[in-house]
Structure formats: structure tokens, C-alpha cells
SENUMAR-103402 format. One line per 3 residues: number of its first residue (from 1); their letters; for each residue x, y, z of C-alpha. Coordinates in steps of 0.1 Angstrom, whole numbers. Layout:
NUM = A = X/Y/Z; ...
***
This chain:
1 = XXX = -674/2240/16; -698/2254/43; -715/2225/63
4 = XXX = -750/2216/50; -778/2217/84; -812/2210/79
7 = XXX = -840/2221/107; -869/2204/114; -890/2225/138
10 = XXX = -927/2232/136; -923/2264/156; -917/2287/132
13 = XXX = -903/2314/148; -879/2288/168; -865/2279/134
16 = XXX = -862/2314/119; -835/2321/150; -819/2285/147
19 = XXX = -814/2291/109; -800/2332/119; -773/2315/145
22 = XXX = -761/2288/124; -760/2311/90; -737/2339/114
25 = XXX = -716/2310/121; -706/2296/88; -732/2273/81
28 = XXX = -758/2263/54; -791/2262/64; -806/2243/35
31 = XXX = -841/2236/46; -868/2244/75; -895/2215/81
34 = XXX = -924/2210/106; -932/2178/96; -911/2140/89
37 = XXX = -923/2140/55; -917/2172/42; -879/2165/65
40 = XXX = -878/2131/43; -883/2150/9; -862/2177/21
43 = XXX = -830/2147/33; -836/2133/-2; -829/2162/-23
46 = XXX = -802/2184/-1; -784/2156/17; -775/2177/49
49 = XXX = -748/2171/70; -769/2174/101; -801/2177/116
52 = XXX = -811/2196/140; -843/2178/157; -875/2189/176
55 = XXX = -894/2162/191; -932/2169/190; -936/2180/150
58 = XXX = -965/2183/128; -985/2152/118; -988/2118/133
61 = XXX = -946/2110/137; -928/2127/157; -889/2139/159
64 = XXX = -883/2102/173; -900/2082/147; -879/2103/121
67 = XXX = -847/2100/145; -849/2056/141; -848/2066/102
70 = XXX = -818/2088/102; -798/2062/129; -803/2037/100
73 = XXX = -790/2061/77; -764/2068/96; -771/2108/98
76 = XXX = -759/2123/126; -782/2146/145; -793/2169/174
79 = XXX = -827/2169/199; -836/2203/202; -864/2204/225
82 = XXX = -886/2215/254; -900/2186/267; -890/2168/299
85 = XXX = -910/2139/300; -892/2107/309; -905/2082/293
88 = XXX = -899/2107/258; -868/2114/271; -855/2076/274
91 = XXX = -874/2066/239; -851/2098/225; -818/2079/243
94 = XXX = -831/2052/224; -821/2063/191; -786/2077/201
97 = XXX = -782/2109/196; -751/2130/187; -767/2159/211
100 = XXX = -793/2172/232; -802/2212/237; -827/2216/252
103 = XXX = -850/2251/253; -850/2279/258; -810/2274/241
106 = XXX = -781/2303/244; -767/2306/208; -732/2290/221
109 = XXX = -752/2254/236; -762/2248/200; -731/2255/179
112 = XXX = -710/2236/207; -737/2208/199; -730/2207/166
115 = XXX = -694/2210/169; -693/2176/194; -722/2164/167
118 = XXX = -695/2167/140; -667/2153/161; -686/2123/177
121 = XXX = -696/2115/140; -662/2116/122; -649/2095/153
124 = XXX = -678/2068/144; -672/2073/104; -634/2062/110
127 = XXX = -644/2037/133; -665/2017/112; -637/2024/85
130 = XXX = -617/2008/103; -634/1978/114; -650/1976/79
133 = XXX = -612/1967/64; -604/1949/91; -632/1925/90
136 = XXX = -625/1922/52; -591/1910/61; -600/1884/78
139 = XXX = -626/1868/61; -599/1869/30; -573/1854/64
142 = XXX = -602/1825/68; -606/1816/38; -579/1804/20
145 = XXX = -573/1787/58; -571/1750/60; -598/1753/88
148 = XXX = -627/1731/83; -662/1749/75; -671/1746/109
151 = XXX = -643/1762/119; -643/1790/94; -677/1799/103
154 = XXX = -667/1797/143; -637/1820/135; -657/1848/119
157 = XXX = -683/1846/143; -660/1848/168; -649/1883/145
160 = XXX = -683/1894/147; -685/1887/190; -675/1925/195
163 = XXX = -698/1942/174; -727/1920/173; -725/1906/205
166 = XXX = -744/1871/210; -747/1841/235; -764/1818/207
169 = XXX = -755/1824/169; -772/1798/143; -759/1800/110
172 = XXX = -783/1781/83; -799/1782/47; -838/1794/47
175 = XXX = -862/1761/45; -873/1748/15; -870/1714/12
178 = XXX = -879/1694/35; -851/1667/24; -823/1699/28
181 = XXX = -815/1708/62; -784/1729/68; -776/1746/101
184 = XXX = -754/1753/122; -751/1764/155; -721/1782/187
187 = XXX = -730/1786/218; -713/1811/238; -698/1794/273
190 = XXX = -667/1819/281; -647/1842/269; -627/1826/236
193 = XXX = -649/1788/247; -679/1781/222; -699/1747/222
196 = XXX = -702/1739/187; -738/1723/176; -739/1700/145
199 = XXX = -770/1688/132; -764/1658/150; -757/1679/184
202 = XXX = -792/1696/175; -815/1666/172; -802/1650/200
205 = XXX = -805/1682/220; -842/1692/206; -847/1648/209
208 = XXX = -862/1655/170; -859/1637/139; -844/1655/106
211 = XXX = -874/1654/93; -890/1672/125; -865/1702/127
214 = XXX = -870/1707/91; -912/1707/98; -901/1734/127
217 = XXX = -875/1754/107; -899/1757/81; -922/1775/104
220 = XXX = -896/1800/114; -906/1839/99; -882/1845/69
223 = XXX = -868/1879/71; -861/1897/36; -842/1923/58
226 = XXX = -818/1929/84; -841/1927/120; -837/1927/157
229 = XXX = -861/1917/180; -863/1928/218; -883/1901/245
232 = XXX = -915/1910/238; -915/1910/203; -895/1880/203
235 = XXX = -924/1865/220; -949/1878/200; -928/1861/166
238 = XXX = -924/1828/185; -965/1826/194; -963/1788/172
241 = XXX = -940/1762/174; -908/1758/153; -872/1759/157
244 = XXX = -865/1792/172; -888/1788/194; -872/1755/205
247 = XXX = -836/1772/208; -851/1801/228; -866/1779/253
250 = XXX = -838/1755/253; -809/1778/259; -829/1813/278
253 = XXX = -826/1837/251; -846/1866/250; -836/1892/221
256 = XXX = -825/1883/184; -808/1897/155; -819/1884/121
259 = XXX = -790/1889/93; -803/1874/53; -777/1872/31
262 = XXX = -783/1862/-6; -763/1835/-18; -749/1837/-54
265 = XXX = -774/1806/-65; -801/1832/-50; -805/1811/-18
268 = XXX = -808/1831/12; -786/1820/46; -794/1833/84
271 = XXX = -770/1848/108; -791/1843/134; -781/1863/170
274 = XXX = -792/1857/198; -787/1871/232; -801/1865/270
277 = XXX = -804/1907/272; -836/1911/268; -828/1949/250
280 = XXX = -796/1934/234; -798/1949/199; -802/1986/191
283 = XXX = -805/2005/156; -769/2008/156; -762/1970/150
286 = XXX = -781/1970/119; -760/1999/107; -731/1970/116
289 = XXX = -749/1944/96; -754/1965/63; -717/1971/64
292 = XXX = -706/1936/61; -731/1922/49; -720/1923/14
295 = XXX = -682/1904/30; -701/1878/50; -718/1876/12
298 = XXX = -681/1869/-7; -666/1852/24; -702/1822/20
301 = XXX = -700/1818/-16; -665/1814/-14; -662/1787/14
304 = XXX = -693/1769/5; -700/1769/-32; -664/1767/-49
307 = XXX = -662/1727/-51; -702/1729/-51; -705/1721/-14
310 = XXX = -733/1734/11; -735/1752/43; -730/1718/64
313 = XXX = -736/1690/49; -751/1666/77; -741/1633/56
316 = XXX = -707/1637/55; -683/1629/76; -677/1659/103
319 = XXX = -643/1671/110; -641/1678/151; -645/1706/165
322 = XXX = -606/1723/170; -603/1753/189; -585/1787/173
325 = XXX = -567/1798/197; -565/1838/207; -526/1842/216
328 = XXX = -526/1853/256; -560/1848/259; -556/1834/298
331 = XXX = -536/1874/299; -564/1898/284; -587/1896/312
334 = XXX = -562/1892/338; -574/1898/377; -616/1901/366
337 = XXX = -629/1872/373; -665/1859/360; -679/1842/331
340 = XXX = -714/1856/334; -728/1868/298; -730/1905/312
343 = XXX = -692/1903/316; -686/1884/284; -699/1912/263
346 = XXX = -682/1938/286; -649/1923/275; -664/1925/241
349 = XXX = -663/1959/246; -630/1964/255; -619/1944/229
352 = XXX = -634/1963/204; -625/1996/216; -588/1987/227
355 = XXX = -571/1996/193; -588/2030/189; -573/2062/206
358 = XXX = -617/2071/208; -626/2088/245; -641/2055/265
361 = XXX = -666/2063/294; -670/2033/320; -699/2034/335
364 = XXX = -712/2019/370; -717/2017/406; -693/2019/429
367 = XXX = -677/1984/430; -681/1967/403; -645/1973/388
370 = XXX = -646/2003/369; -609/2010/371; -600/1971/360
373 = XXX = -613/1980/326; -598/2012/322; -564/1989/331
376 = XXX = -568/1966/308; -586/1987/276; -551/2006/276
379 = XXX = -532/1973/281; -547/1960/251; -543/1994/232
382 = XXX = -506/2010/212; -496/2030/242; -497/2001/263
385 = XXX = -461/2009/270; -466/2042/276; -479/2061/310
388 = XXX = -511/2048/325; -522/2071/347; -552/2076/376
391 = XXX = -564/2101/391; -598/2102/415; -619/2133/413
394 = XXX = -637/2130/439; -605/2135/468; -595/2161/446
397 = XXX = -591/2194/464; -615/2218/450; -586/2245/454
400 = XXX = -558/2226/443; -576/2210/409; -561/2230/384
403 = XXX = -525/2218/398; -532/2186/401; -543/2182/363
406 = XXX = -526/2207/346; -493/2213/368; -480/2243/381
409 = XXX = -446/2268/376; -429/2277/407; -439/2311/418
412 = XXX = -475/2304/408; -489/2307/444; -486/2308/477
415 = XXX = -464/2276/486; -458/2268/451; -421/2260/457
418 = XXX = -408/2242/427; -429/2233/396; -453/2206/392
421 = XXX = -460/2186/360; -500/2179/360; -513/2149/359
424 = XXX = -521/2157/319; -485/2161/315; -478/2133/328
427 = XXX = -499/2108/309; -483/2122/275; -482/2097/247
430 = XXX = -499/2074/274; -539/2071/288; -556/2091/317
433 = XXX = -577/2076/338; -606/2102/350; -619/2080/383
436 = XXX = -655/2096/391; -660/2124/370; -689/2127/381
439 = XXX = -674/2149/412; -657/2173/392; -667/2211/396
442 = XXX = -687/2226/369; -656/2254/367; -629/2226/365
445 = XXX = -652/2210/342; -648/2240/315; -612/2238/320
448 = XXX = -614/2203/312; -633/2204/278; -617/2228/269
451 = XXX = -579/2205/268; -598/2174/250; -608/2201/225
454 = XXX = -580/2216/220; -554/2189/223; -536/2210/251
457 = XXX = -527/2224/285; -513/2252/304; -499/2248/334
460 = XXX = -509/2277/362; -482/2303/365; -471/2294/328
463 = XXX = -462/2318/298; -480/2293/268; -500/2259/259
466 = XXX = -485/2225/262; -493/2203/232; -503/2167/246
469 = XXX = -514/2135/230; -532/2117/256; -563/2092/258
472 = XXX = -591/2093/279; -610/2071/297; -641/2084/325
475 = XXX = -652/2065/351; -689/2076/375; -708/2059/395
478 = XXX = -733/2084/386; -762/2091/361; -747/2118/340
481 = XXX = -771/2121/318; -798/2130/349; -762/2154/361
484 = XXX = -767/2174/326; -806/2174/329; -802/2191/366
487 = XXX = -771/2211/361; -744/2197/376; -727/2182/343
490 = XXX = -716/2201/311; -735/2188/286; -710/2191/260
493 = XXX = -680/2171/279; -709/2148/285; -707/2142/244
496 = XXX = -672/2145/244; -666/2115/268; -692/2097/260
499 = XXX = -679/2088/227; -679/2054/237; -699/2043/269
502 = XXX = -692/2010/283; -715/1999/310; -700/1979/342
505 = XXX = -731/1955/354; -738/1950/393; -730/1920/409
508 = XXX = -767/1912/416; -771/1912/375; -744/1886/375
511 = XXX = -749/1864/398; -737/1832/385; -702/1849/390
514 = XXX = -703/1859/425; -693/1817/433; -659/1819/415
517 = XXX = -655/1855/426; -662/1844/463; -635/1813/458
520 = XXX = -606/1838/445; -611/1865/477; -610/1833/499
523 = XXX = -578/1819/481; -564/1855/483; -570/1861/521
526 = XXX = -562/1827/534; -527/1829/521; -518/1861/530
529 = XXX = -535/1854/565; -512/1819/569; -546/1799/573
532 = XXX = -558/1764/555; -597/1780/551; -599/1763/516
535 = XXX = -639/1764/509; -673/1781/513; -700/1756/519
538 = XXX = -726/1752/488; -756/1765/512; -735/1795/515
541 = XXX = -728/1802/484; -769/1797/475; -769/1824/508
544 = XXX = -749/1848/488; -764/1844/455; -796/1854/475
547 = XXX = -782/1887/485; -780/1923/468; -748/1937/467
550 = XXX = -750/1972/473; -720/1974/475; -709/1953/446
553 = XXX = -674/1934/444; -657/1951/471; -686/1943/496
556 = XXX = -677/1905/484; -644/1909/488; -644/1930/523
559 = XXX = -670/1899/537; -651/1874/526; -615/1887/541
562 = XXX = -636/1893/575; -650/1858/575; -617/1840/567
565 = XXX = -603/1862/599; -634/1850/621; -634/1812/609
568 = XXX = -613/1788/624; -625/1758/604; -613/1753/572
571 = XXX = -649/1756/551; -667/1787/559; -699/1773/571
574 = XXX = -714/1800/583; -717/1835/572; -741/1865/584
577 = XXX = -758/1885/559; -776/1921/555; -810/1912/544
580 = XXX = -837/1935/527; -863/1934/510; -848/1960/483
583 = XXX = -815/1970/464; -817/2003/478; -835/2003/511
586 = XXX = -820/2001/547; -803/1971/559; -823/1957/593
589 = XXX = -803/1935/618; -802/1896/602; -807/1883/641
592 = XXX = -821/1895/677; -791/1918/688; -768/1914/659
595 = XXX = -760/1944/632; -755/1945/602; -718/1944/582
598 = XXX = -725/1979/577; -737/1987/610; -701/1976/619
601 = XXX = -682/1986/591; -696/2023/599; -690/2024/635
604 = XXX = -658/2009/633; -650/2037/602; -664/2062/629
607 = XXX = -645/2052/661; -612/2060/638; -621/2097/633
610 = XXX = -629/2102/659; -596/2095/674; -576/2110/642
613 = XXX = -599/2140/650; -616/2135/617; -580/2138/596
616 = XXX = -583/2111/570; -551/2115/547; -513/2116/566
619 = XXX = -494/2099/589; -519/2105/617; -549/2099/596
622 = XXX = -579/2073/599; -569/2056/568; -534/2047/578
625 = XXX = -554/2036/613; -574/2016/594; -547/2002/570
628 = XXX = -570/2016/537; -561/2033/511; -575/2071/515
631 = XXX = -592/2068/484; -612/2036/495; -620/2051/526
634 = XXX = -634/2081/512; -654/2058/495; -661/2039/525
637 = XXX = -676/2068/540; -698/2080/509; -712/2044/505
640 = XXX = -720/2041/539; -737/2079/542; -710/2091/563
643 = XXX = -705/2129/562; -667/2146/571; -682/2169/596
646 = XXX = -706/2142/610; -697/2125/642; -670/2143/658
***
């Protein structure tokens, strides 16, 4: 049976053209709507499989308003709009569309966008089904365990972390009686480390007596449905004193998701998730809430009321918290240093997606550690014992891209003296990591898309296709949505690889990790150089935390290496750092007559390039002279604005 598509477009001519496109392609057009109310009526009547949606429609409501409703109902939709206003596009992006086609469009653009939308929707449905089954099984295992109520709740909270991220979680009953105050909280302090806050600890932390806590909690807003609040909305909600206001202030929380669960005795239990990010929660988290609500209800009823006991009885003896151990948890993210909430959020996403075969797109500035995250995804996946093939798209010569990716047969072109197995074929049954995918030329993007769609490659000069089974992880420091808008990256490829995006935070956004990172690199380079440099002075660490780190972790590592080489003492007590008024501005000298670290590095690289006559790779190349991997040198040149044909 052909799939049904609803067109929501207020220009009849465009809607009619779209209808003809779709019917010719074998789709069933179940209706044409020009306003949100009409669209909602048609959705209820026809139950379409996908909606093509314009942003500006008749009436007060826009396509973006409708998109929020579609997201909540897990209906896939694709925007078709001529609007290029950045604010509108940003609002549209928040709704998590399955595609975006810009007017004027070609028939091919629309059909490809629909094909990708169905693909992504199917991937998400499969992922949701897997998550649901996994949570149900985990809840049953926890319920029959011999753990205390506190540890059971902690175990279920940990399991929810990748799906509904939080730095602070409180679980408690709606306050109805001044004598009945039930509240248990968990504050996250590490990847698998949580501080348990019972009623007794809460009284100490807030300096409130039990009846005062009950009075504060009674003023909390009692949400009837799962609801999320960004920073501004949360502050509006906390205009009067309440328990939530006390917790938000104490733990520096900025956004909130409230999940009410009706128990068998008609009481309401709240899972209150909080994050230190201003916009941590979106519509997608409400979908998760809808999926897990009945599982949590069964879990709570089974745990709390099988013996008639309340959620956490603060008058009974408290069983000391015993952490639930994760096997080899210290090795899950080996080599990745930090405990900031943004990095922990990345860890959660990695554990969430590692077990699937979905494509992953790792976004972030240069030097933030995207390759290490790709390595951990592979290491935690079922393909961990299979090949992990890396390829840096930024350094591939344009004439050899196809040969590198897909291979060639002997004699396929001049210089092809023997058969070459391409990277995709090498990665068969394993994972391929396409670093800096935003650097691929459009022609190569087209071929890559075909490989991802057909799951087969063809060697240059080959006689037929070769089936491959490869998981794709891509990374880029470019903003691909902007690259798409400006025609430098294919829209269909973007949506194909952007099934599960992971955003790596910049170092300036996780300054609490700088001291740990600096100490880590200090130990490495002290050992390599044989020096007895043991520490960095607190004043220097403080200075480093004020710096913007445009080169991120890579720049920090280089700086520590340089200072280990320069220091003659056991403690690094001084460090020359570039200064700037903003992360994107040119640095000025730290003191008269002294150039910045970047200036010195740039001069050093230029000198090496001149000495090697501009050659980067090979025995007599600048990379060998500088004792750097060619890819690292290329990245440094790009960061420092050195063109290969400049200055020599």
C-alpha cells in the first residue's frame, strides 16, 4: 500500500505541483490544507504517514506551531519554505524536522527529502522500540533485586540519564498534607557517581525544618502533564518561594522537565529533572516521557506499595547508599579527561547510541576531541572487535578521493599498478570514521550518499558493485546547516548522516575541566622529557581558566608541552598566554616585545615550509621536519590561516 502524504501549503499552485510530483512517484496525497486547524482535522481523519509543511500559512498559527504538535505525536514532517530569515529558520530547527526543502525546488529535491525522512523516521522508531524494551527489562530486574528503595530509585535514574539528561533529579509525592513530606534527590558528580540526598540531608542543606520543607513544596507548581521549561520559563515559574526555587539556586540549575506519574492509590509522584544548561529539554524529551510513563508507574507501584510503604519513609532507618557498580566503568571513556556536565552529557549520548548501528554526526570546533568520541562509540559497540577505519576528508587530494574511499582495480587509470582496497571495503563489518566530512567536494558527496543509500561500493575500473556492511561516524567543525544553505553541502547527505548528532563542547564552555586536563598533559610530557615537573601553580590555573582557548584541547596540550620544555623548576609558576577581548578576535602580545604563542607557532611553521619548499608530506616534508603527523600540521595551518601557497 502506498504511503499517505498530507500537503500543508497556503499557495494552491505550489500545493498542486507538489501533489502531481508525489502521485507520479507512487505516493497517495490524502489532502491539501492551507491552515493549521484544517491540517489538524485532516491528520485526525486520514492518519498520514508524512506531512509536507510550509512555514507561513493562513491564520494566526504557523507551520512551526503545527510542527511542535507533530513532534509530540511522533509524526514525521518536512518543511518546504522560501523563508530565509535566520530567526524563523532557528525556530524551525528546534522542532527537529525530518528534512527541509527550499523554494524554488525541483521534483528530485522533494522526492529525495521524503525518502530520507522516511528512513530517519524508521531509524527513530526502531531506536525507540529498543529503548522501551530495554527500560522495561531493566525496571523488572531492579524491582526484584535485594537493593534498598533508595538504590532502586538510583538505578532507574541512572538508566534514564542518556534519554532524559539531568544534573539534578528529585523524586517525590505531590505535597497534600503538611505531615507527609516525601522527597529523594540525586545530584550528579561524575559519569556514574551521584550524591544521594534524603530528607535528612535536604534539611541540613536547606537549613529548613521538616514542616518548612513541606510548606515550600506545597507552593511548587503541580504540572498535570509532562512539561519542560527553559531558563526564562523556569525563572518565571520560580517568582515565589518554593522548594524548586531553593534547589535551583543551591545547585545552579537552569532548565527543568517535570514528569508526573499517577500511582495506583491516585497519588501523584513527580520525577523532576534539572539541568545546568539553559535549553537542555525539548519536545523529543516529552516523547520519551510518554513512552516510559507506564513503565515507571508499574515500577513505582511495585516498589512502593506492595508492602503498603510510602516512597521513602524519613521516619524509618535509612539504609546507607551503596553505589551500583558499572563493570569497567573507568575504561568506558579512557583517555577522555573531564567531569563537567557538558562532557558528561556527551558520555551519556555515546552510551545511548553505541549499541545501535545508526549513523552518528559529531559536531564541534577543531581540537575538542571528536575523534576520541568516535573511537569510544566504536569501542562500546557490537563492532568493537571489527575494523575501525579513519579517514580525514580534509587532506584527501581531489583526484584521489574515489580511489581512497572505494578502491580501484589494477590498470584502472595511469599509475594504478595494482588493485587497491578502499577505506569503505577495509571497514566492512566494522566502522568508518569520516573526519572533516564538510571538506568533501560536492561530486564526492554525491557518491558517498549513493554508498550510504545502496550499502554497496564499486571500485574504479571494477566490473560490479560490492556489498558492504559499515557503520558510519562522521565529524566536522563546520556548521553543516549553513553549508547546506549556501550550497556547499548536499541537503540529502546532511539528513542521511545527521541521524544522531553529538555536539562536542568547546573548552571555554567546560572550564572546570581545564585543571584536570592540564595536569594530565603535564604528566605525559614530564615523563616523555624526563623532567621532574610535578605541578602547575594555582595562579597559573586560574589564569588559564580565564583564557578563551580558540584551539581548544589541542591548543592546551601544545601549551603544556611547550612550558614543560621551557621550565627549569618543578612547578610551572608562570605561563605566557595570549589575551583577547573575544574568542574570535586576533590576539595581541601579552607584553611588549613578546609575540603570542600563536604568532610564534605560525612563524615556526612558515620557516619549516620555506625550508621544505612548501612540501608537507613525505621524507623531506615539513611534517617530518617538525615531527608532526601531516594531518596535524594541516589542521594547524588551517587554524593559523597559513595557505599552502603563501609565504614560500
